[in-house]
N, C-alpha and C positions, 0 to 999 in steps of 0.2 A: 293391801286390799285393792289398791288401784291396779296393780298388775293382774290380780285375779279377775277383776272386772273387764280388763282389756282382753284377757284370754277367753272369757265368756262371750264377749262381743264377737271375737273372731270365730268362735264355734257357731254362734247363732247366725253369723253372716253366711256360713256354709249351708246351714239348714234353710235359711231364707232363699238362697240360690236354688236349692233343690225344690223348695216349695213353688217358686216361680215356674220352674220347668214342668213340674207335675201339674200345676193348675193350668198352665198354658196347654198342655196336652189334653187335659180333661175338657176344657172349654172347646178346643178345636175339634175334638172327637164328637162332642155333643152337637155342635153346630153343623159340621160338615162331614161327619163320618170318618172313614179310614184316611182319606186324603187330608182331612182337617187335623187328624192326629199328628201328621208329619209337620204341617204348617204350625200347629199349636206348639209342638216341641221346639221348632226353630224360633218362633216368636218368644216363647218362654225363656229359651236360652239367651236370646238377644237382650231381653229385659233383665235377666240375671246378670249378664255381663255388664250392662250399663249401671244398674243400681248397686249390685254387690261388688262390682269391680272398683267403683269409686270408694266404697267403704273399705275395701281391702287395701287400696292405696293409702288411705289415712291410717289404717292399722299398721301397715308396713312403715310409713313415715314415723310413727310413734316409736317403733322399736329401733329404727335407725337413729333417731334423735337421742334416745336413751344411750345407745352405744357411743355416739359422738360425745355426749356429756361425760361418760365414763372415761373415754380417752383423754378429754381435756382435763379432767380432774387428776388423772394419773400423771399427765405431763406437768401440770402445775405443781404437783407434789414433788416431782423429780427436780424441778428448778429450785425449789426452796430448800 
């Protein structure tokens, strides 16, 4: 169950990043027109990198820690 939830969080992280970019583009377009669309896309992309990037690092760390645990358990079983 924990693995399933972690994969769902990873998927939702990607959707959240797309949402940030899309909302940034919409806000920029409504406020400043065509030029604001570009600035909104860039700002939305920057926010997505900052917020979703940090979450992605934690998700990646989780998978790496699981792999390290498996390697340590396999080595401890070989010693015994």
